[in-house]
C-alpha positions, 0 to 999 in steps of 0.5 A: 731422345732423338724421337722427342718432339720437344727440342733440347732448348726452346727459344721464342721468336722475337715477335713473341718476346713479351712487350709488357710486364705483368703485375701479379698484384693486380690479380691478388684478392689479398693485396700486399700490405702497404709500405709504412712511413716509419715516423708516422706509421701511415702508408707511403705516398708516391711523393714520399717514396720519390725522395728515395726512388725515381718517381716512375719506379715509385709509381710502379711500387705502389700500383696494385691494380694495373695488370700490364705495364708496357716495356719502353722501346729503349728497354726492349732494344737492350733486352734483345741483346740477350733475350729471350732466354732459353728454356732447357730440357735437362735430359742428361740430368734426368738420365742420371737420376733415372727419374720419370720426371721431366725437368726443365730450367729457365736459364738466365745466366746468358749475359755478361752480368751472369744472372737475371738481375739485368732484367730490372737493372736496365729498367731502373737505370732507364727511369733514372736517366729519363728523370735526368739524374746523375747516378744511382746507389745500391747494395749487392750481396754476392755481386750479381745485382751490382754487376748488372747495375754497373753494366746498365749504368755504363750503357746509359752514362750514369754514375753507379755507387755500389755497397757490397756485403763485406764477406762477398767483397772479400770472397769474390774479388773478380765479381768486384773487379767486373763492376769496376770495369763497367765504371762503378765504384765499389765499397765493402759494407759496412763501411766508414763512409756513412753514419749508418756504416760507422754505427754498425762497425762500432757495434759489430767490428768483426762483422762480415756485413749483410744485405740489410747493412748495405742497403742502409748505407746505399739509401743514406748515400743517395738521400744525401747526394743531389742528383742521385736515387737509390735502386734495389735488386730484389724485394720491391714490387717494382723489381718483381714486376720487371722480372715478370719477363722470366715467367712470361717467356717461360709460360709462352715457351711451355704453351708452344709445346703444350707442356703443363708444369706440375711443380715450379721451383725458385730460390728465394732470398728477397724474391726477385727471380722467384716472383718473376718466374712464377708470376703468370702461373700464380696469376692463373692460380689466383684466377682459378684457371690452373693449379701448380705446386710452387716452391720457394727454396731458401738457405737454412742459414737465413730462413725468413720464410720457414723460420721468420714471422709475418710482421712489419719490419724495417727493410734495412739494418740501419732502420732508415727505410720504410716499414714492410710487412713481410716474413722476416728474421728481424732487421738486425739479423746478421746471417752467417758468412757462408756462401748463400750469397744474394740469399742472405737477406733477413726478409722476403718480398711483401708480395711473396710473403702475402702469397705464402701467408695465404697458402698459395705456395710452399717453402723449404730451407736447405743446407749449403753442403747439400746445395753444392752437392746438387750444383756439382751434379748439375754441372757434371750432367748439364754442362753449366756451373750454377751460381750458389743461389740458383743451386738451392733451386737445383737441390729442390728440383733433384729432390722432387725428381728423385721422389718421382723415381720412388712413386713412378709419377711422371711430373713436369718440373720447372725451376729457375737457373738464375745465373752462373757460378764462375765467380764463385770458385772460392765457394766451390773450392771449400766444398771440394776441399771438405771445408764447407760446413752447415750453420743453422741459427739457433732459436735464441739468435733468431728470437733475439733479433725478432725481439727488436721488431718495430711496434706496429 
């Protein structure tokens, strides 16, 4: 190990930190399908989206042609508090697995929010502040996005209203309190605060909620409150744009040591971290400059890519948001109240859905007990307690490394470690006590939800 030319952690000099986000859609021949107005079924315009989002973010959302978007100086200054993030060689994990594979992870948990979400939270809060808004509303699943947004809003002096999926609100009280420490108000969703929440509670009084429910409430609150706009932590094109800084840094670090990855792996819920990690690599693939195996890993309890259909659907359970063409389980799908956290969303990013539909990346789903088995192995070897979401990628990386042990191939594997799991100890407790089970939705459950897809 001492003779390795590659250091344990690879950082980039400040001058090499990306100064622009990369818009992957500019290199896609088959562009993501447009968002549709649910009333007219026509593509949404910037003006229509600006009633919900900040105008600059609405422009970014619909831009399929601009390859690079300059990062404002104010956002770059904020990024310098925790970026560039390290690319780490998992030497100890490799040794434990006795694999010829070389395994790297891009660690995004080295900030107080504990995840990659801060990369887009500060951008969206910045544009809200620049527009002169009073505050923003949002949803959060496991709480990483809500925490990141509350931090960004506190930094910029914006009000922040968070609707947190009820099961996570109850499972993760410390994540909730971190948001409140940064000044956000946090409401378990579905709630009685909104018309949509009351409707969902009436139909499903014992529900643990879902990201789709929380999105509906946050959008309703934003649209009905002067001086507010809605912001989203994943799924949207604008979010994948901001998160491209992850992949740009990763590629620059690999290029610095002439490392070419064979396999790139990310967990997949709505698509923000996966889209950000793979962006420059997928761009090369689309331009015919290089080829990589790209693997999206999702929970078996919420398998939008592996068991969903590619169709137009509502982005939210309340059916008030635009229609998005994506791999979906149906907007009415309520996932099991397990510990997949932020991966419990019924659909996938339109950009990633198009890439998957075109056969440019793979997808697999994994059981949560196998996810936590991988998480504990990683913690014991690499010294970082990973978030449950990130651990889906760890599971797949371990599986690929073990496959290399069988074949003798010396593949280079890169995966995204999106955040830490220090607020997820209830989940780790259940796993350690042997009380964690694997829930797999039946074909009937998924079929019942898909039967209500909008007719487009």
